[in-house]
N, CA and C of each residue as an Amber inpcrd file, in Angstrom:
protein
   291
 -71.8250000  31.9280000  -9.4500000 -72.6020000  31.6270000  -8.2550000
 -72.2590000  32.6140000  -7.1430000 -73.2770000  32.9940000  -6.4190000
 -73.0690000  33.9090000  -5.3010000 -72.6220000  33.1020000  -4.0920000
 -72.0270000  33.7780000  -3.1390000 -71.6270000  33.0640000  -1.9280000
 -72.8070000  32.3670000  -1.2490000 -73.9790000  32.9920000  -1.2830000
 -75.1620000  32.3910000  -0.6660000 -75.5610000  31.1110000  -1.4070000
 -75.4730000  31.1350000  -2.7350000 -75.8070000  29.9500000  -3.5210000
 -74.8300000  28.8050000  -3.2320000 -73.5730000  29.1490000  -3.0820000
 -72.5570000  28.1400000  -2.7490000 -72.8720000  27.5140000  -1.3780000
 -73.2000000  28.3690000  -0.4180000 -73.5380000  27.8630000   0.9210000
 -74.7950000  26.9960000   0.8730000 -75.7850000  27.4110000   0.0640000
 -77.0130000  26.6270000  -0.0830000 -76.7120000  25.2510000  -0.6800000
 -75.8390000  25.2040000  -1.6570000 -75.4770000  23.9170000  -2.2680000
 -74.7250000  23.0350000  -1.2720000 -73.8530000  23.6320000  -0.5010000
 -73.1280000  22.8700000   0.5290000 -74.1220000  22.2950000   1.5320000
 -75.1020000  23.1060000   1.9330000 -76.1400000  22.6250000   2.8470000
 -76.9260000  21.4780000   2.2300000 -77.2390000  21.5780000   0.9490000
 -77.9830000  20.5220000   0.2620000 -77.1790000  19.2210000   0.2310000
 -75.9090000  19.3590000  -0.0870000 -75.0490000  18.1700000  -0.1290000
 -74.9330000  17.5520000   1.2580000 -74.7410000  18.3750000   2.2690000
 -74.6410000  17.8620000   3.6400000 -75.9320000  17.1660000   4.0430000
 -77.0600000  17.7400000   3.6880000 -78.3580000  17.1340000   4.0120000
 -78.5060000  15.8070000   3.2670000 -78.1160000  15.7780000   1.9950000
 -78.2010000  14.5520000   1.2030000 -77.3390000  13.4500000   1.8330000
 -76.1170000  13.7910000   2.2190000 -75.2130000  12.8170000   2.8250000
 -75.7930000  12.3050000   4.1420000 -76.3360000  13.1840000   4.9480000
 -76.9440000  12.7850000   6.2140000 -78.1120000  11.8420000   5.9870000
 -78.9720000  12.1690000   5.0280000 -80.1170000  11.3040000   4.7160000
 -79.6390000   9.9500000   4.1870000 -78.6140000   9.9740000   3.3400000
 -78.0810000   8.7300000   2.7850000 -77.5100000   7.8570000   3.8940000
 -76.7520000   8.4590000   4.8210000 -76.1830000   7.7020000   5.9350000
 -77.2820000   7.1030000   6.8090000 -78.3570000   7.8630000   7.0210000
 -79.4830000   7.3640000   7.8100000 -80.1160000   6.1600000   7.1230000
 -80.3410000   6.2590000   5.8100000 -80.9160000   5.1340000   5.0620000
 -79.9750000   3.9320000   5.0930000 -78.6860000   4.1660000   4.9590000
 -77.6980000   3.0810000   4.9980000 -77.7050000   2.3990000   6.3580000
 -77.6970000   3.1930000   7.4360000 -77.7080000   2.6290000   8.7890000
 -78.9670000   1.8060000   9.0380000 -80.0980000   2.3020000   8.5550000
 -81.3650000   1.5810000   8.7130000 -81.3220000   0.2590000   7.9430000
 -80.7780000   0.3040000   6.7380000 -80.6650000  -0.9200000   5.9390000
 -79.7420000  -1.9300000   6.6250000 -78.6320000  -1.4660000   7.1730000
 -77.7150000  -2.3620000   7.8890000 -78.3950000  -2.9660000   9.1070000
 -79.1630000  -2.1440000   9.8250000 -79.8670000  -2.6370000  11.0070000
 -80.8740000  -3.7120000  10.6110000 -81.6090000  -3.4480000   9.5360000
 -82.5910000  -4.4250000   9.0670000 -81.9130000  -5.7060000   8.5840000
 -80.7650000  -5.5550000   7.9060000 -80.0230000  -6.7270000   7.4500000
 -79.5700000  -7.5760000   8.6310000 -79.0690000  -6.9180000   9.6630000
 -78.6180000  -7.6440000  10.8510000 -79.7920000  -8.3370000  11.5260000
 -80.9200000  -7.6430000  11.6080000 -82.1120000  -8.2250000  12.2200000
 -82.5800000  -9.4390000  11.4320000 -82.6000000  -9.3100000  10.1100000
 -83.0240000 -10.4320000   9.2680000 -82.0550000 -11.6060000   9.3910000
 -80.7720000 -11.3120000   9.4980000 -79.7790000 -12.3760000   9.6450000
 -79.9840000 -13.1200000  10.9630000 -80.2420000 -12.3760000  12.0340000
 -80.4880000 -13.0270000  13.3290000 -81.7510000 -13.8790000  13.2840000
 -82.7900000 -13.3500000  12.6700000 -84.0350000 -14.1120000  12.5690000
 -83.8220000 -15.3720000  11.7390000 -83.0760000 -15.2500000  10.6680000
 -82.7880000 -16.4060000   9.8190000 -81.9830000 -17.4450000  10.5840000
 -81.0020000 -16.9670000  11.3260000 -80.1890000 -17.8700000  12.1460000
 -81.0580000 -18.5940000  13.1600000 -81.9340000 -17.8660000  13.8060000
 -82.8180000 -18.4790000  14.7900000 -83.6850000 -19.5520000  14.1510000
 -84.1620000 -19.2870000  12.9540000 -85.0960000 -20.2090000  12.3020000
 -84.3980000 -21.4390000  11.7250000 -83.1480000 -21.2990000  11.3050000
 -82.5190000 -22.4070000  10.5940000 -81.5160000 -23.1980000  11.4160000
 -80.7410000 -22.5440000  12.2550000 -79.6420000 -23.2400000  12.9170000
 -79.9000000 -23.5900000  14.3740000 -80.7660000 -22.8770000  15.0230000
 -80.9680000 -23.0960000  16.4490000 -82.1350000 -24.0540000  16.6840000
 -82.0600000 -24.8070000  17.7750000 -83.2040000 -25.6610000  18.1210000
 -84.4700000 -24.8180000  18.2890000 -85.5950000 -25.4740000  18.2380000
 -86.8910000 -24.7910000  18.1710000 -87.1120000 -23.7250000  19.2440000
 -86.8310000 -24.0330000  20.4920000 -87.1330000 -23.0990000  21.5860000
 -85.9220000 -22.3000000  22.0560000 -84.8760000 -22.1970000  21.2260000
 -83.6620000 -21.4650000  21.5990000 -83.5200000 -20.2510000  20.6950000
 -83.3230000 -19.0940000  21.3170000 -83.1420000 -17.8630000  20.5390000
 -81.6740000 -17.4560000  20.5570000 -81.3320000 -16.5220000  19.6890000
 -79.9640000 -15.9990000  19.6700000 -79.6510000 -15.3620000  21.0110000
 -80.6370000 -14.6880000  21.5890000 -80.4340000 -14.0640000  22.9050000
 -80.0840000 -15.1260000  23.9410000 -80.7510000 -16.2820000  23.8800000
 -80.4320000 -17.3750000  24.8000000 -78.9820000 -17.8150000  24.6340000
 -78.5350000 -17.9060000  23.3890000 -77.1550000 -18.3080000  23.1120000
 -76.1810000 -17.2770000  23.6780000 -76.4990000 -15.9980000  23.4830000
 -75.6250000 -14.9370000  24.0000000 -75.5710000 -14.9530000  25.5240000
 -76.7110000 -15.1670000  26.1590000 -76.7480000 -15.2470000  27.6200000
 -75.9150000 -16.4370000  28.0860000 -76.0360000 -17.5590000  27.3950000
 -75.2670000 -18.7590000  27.7530000 -73.7680000 -18.4990000  27.6100000
 -73.3770000 -17.8620000  26.4940000 -71.9500000 -17.5460000  26.3010000
 -71.4410000 -16.6320000  27.4090000 -72.2250000 -15.6350000  27.7460000
 -71.8250000 -14.7130000  28.8080000 -71.6560000 -15.4700000  30.1160000
 -72.5760000 -16.3790000  30.3940000 -72.4940000 -17.1950000  31.6130000
 -71.2190000 -18.0510000  31.5910000 -70.9160000 -18.6580000  30.4480000
 -69.7170000 -19.4800000  30.3220000 -68.4500000 -18.6430000  30.5390000
 -68.4400000 -17.4350000  29.9990000 -67.2900000 -16.5490000  30.1790000
 -67.1130000 -16.1820000  31.6490000 -68.2230000 -15.9260000  32.3260000
 -68.1500000 -15.6010000  33.7530000 -67.6190000 -16.7860000  34.5470000
 -68.0680000 -17.9830000  34.1930000 -67.5630000 -19.1800000  34.8740000
 -66.0630000 -19.3510000  34.6500000 -65.6300000 -19.1290000  33.4220000
 -64.2050000 -19.2440000  33.1040000 -63.3950000 -18.2050000  33.8750000
 -63.9090000 -16.9670000  33.9310000 -63.2190000 -15.9130000  34.6890000
 -63.1580000 -16.2840000  36.1630000 -64.2560000 -16.8350000  36.6830000
 -64.3010000 -17.2250000  38.0850000 -63.2680000 -18.3180000  38.3690000
 -63.1800000 -19.2820000  37.4620000 -62.2120000 -20.3650000  37.6290000
 -60.7860000 -19.8270000  37.5940000 -60.5200000 -18.9140000  36.6730000
 -59.1950000 -18.3060000  36.5750000 -58.8580000 -17.5400000  37.8480000
 -59.8170000 -16.7700000  38.3530000 -59.5970000 -16.0190000  39.5850000
 -59.3830000 -16.9630000  40.7710000 -60.1360000 -18.0680000  40.7970000
 -59.9870000 -19.0420000  41.8740000 -58.5830000 -19.6530000  41.8480000
 -58.0850000 -19.9710000  40.6640000 -56.7320000 -20.5220000  40.5370000
 -55.6940000 -19.5080000  40.9920000 -55.8950000 -18.2600000  40.6070000
 -54.9640000 -17.2030000  41.0190000 -54.9840000 -17.0340000  42.5330000
 -56.1690000 -17.0790000  43.1250000 -56.3000000 -16.9720000  44.5750000
 -55.5740000 -18.1200000  45.2640000 -55.7180000 -19.3310000  44.7310000
 -55.0320000 -20.4820000  45.3150000 -53.5190000 -20.3170000  45.2460000
 -53.0090000 -19.7650000  44.1290000 -51.5650000 -19.5080000  44.0100000
 -51.1020000 -18.5090000  45.0630000 -51.8770000 -17.4460000  45.2250000
 -51.5180000 -16.4090000  46.1990000 -51.5540000 -16.9810000  47.6090000
 -52.5850000 -17.7620000  47.9160000 -52.6770000 -18.3720000  49.2420000
 -51.5140000 -19.3200000  49.4870000 -51.0840000 -20.0650000  48.4660000
 -49.9330000 -20.9680000  48.6090000 -48.6640000 -20.1580000  48.8560000
 -48.5140000 -19.0450000  48.1590000 -47.3500000 -18.1780000  48.3870000
 -47.3480000 -17.6450000  49.8140000 -48.5130000 -17.2150000  50.2770000
 -48.6190000 -16.6850000  51.6410000 -48.2610000 -17.7760000  52.6500000
 -48.7770000 -18.9650000  52.4270000 -48.4860000 -20.0640000  53.3430000
 -46.9840000 -20.3720000  53.3450000 -46.3680000 -20.3500000  52.1740000
 -44.9220000 -20.5750000  52.0870000 -44.1470000 -19.5020000  52.8320000
 -44.5580000 -18.2550000  52.6900000 -43.8900000 -17.1500000  53.3900000
 -44.0680000 -17.2700000  54.8970000 -45.2740000 -17.6660000  55.3230000
 -45.5230000 -17.8290000  56.7560000 -44.6630000 -18.9520000  57.3260000
 -44.5220000 -20.0420000  56.5890000 -43.6770000 -21.1380000  57.0480000
 -42.2240000 -20.6980000  57.1210000 -41.7940000 -19.9530000  56.1180000
 -40.4220000 -19.4500000  56.1020000 -40.1850000 -18.5200000  57.2930000
 -41.1430000 -17.6470000  57.5590000 -41.0300000 -16.7220000  58.6890000
 -41.0010000 -17.5030000  60.0010000 -41.8170000 -18.5210000  60.1140000
 -41.8550000 -19.3480000  61.3200000 -40.5200000 -20.0560000  61.5240000
 -39.9440000 -20.5690000  60.4470000 -38.6450000 -21.2460000  60.5480000
 -37.5560000 -20.2680000  60.9590000 -37.5980000 -19.0480000  60.4380000
 -36.6050000 -18.0400000  60.8100000 -36.7230000 -17.6860000  62.2950000
 -37.9670000 -17.5510000  62.7560000 -38.1860000 -17.2440000  64.1700000
 -37.6420000 -18.3730000  65.0430000 -37.9010000 -19.5930000  64.5890000
 -37.4400000 -20.7550000  65.3600000 -35.9160000 -20.8010000  65.4080000
 -35.2370000 -20.4950000  64.3170000 -33.7770000 -20.4830000  64.2930000
 -33.2230000 -19.3890000  65.1920000 -33.8880000 -18.2530000  65.1800000
 -33.4340000 -17.1410000  66.0290000 -33.5740000 -17.5350000  67.4980000
 -34.6760000 -18.1770000  67.8500000 -34.8890000 -18.5850000  69.2260000
 -33.9000000 -19.6560000  69.6480000 -33.4730000 -20.4890000  68.7330000
 -32.5270000 -21.5630000  69.0460000 -31.1220000 -21.0160000  69.2470000
 -30.8300000 -19.8650000  68.7130000 -29.4760000 -19.3160000  68.8360000
 -29.2340000 -18.7230000  70.1500000
């Protein structure tokens, strides 16, 4: 084989692999789409889509994050209040001396 023939075969193999990967990706995409459609038809109530479920989950996660942040804020505010009281008591002791 000539060097050009070797390069041509390498190009053919690369093209074949690229085409195969494209067909595989398309098949996977179609499989996922069919699975979602099947899920929608069999497991979900009539007027609920998978997208609705995902939006609901996202909303629930945001609520949970908000609650966690609110709790953290309350802890920080309690710490600040404790520090302010401590500072006030120190000032009062200094003034009494």
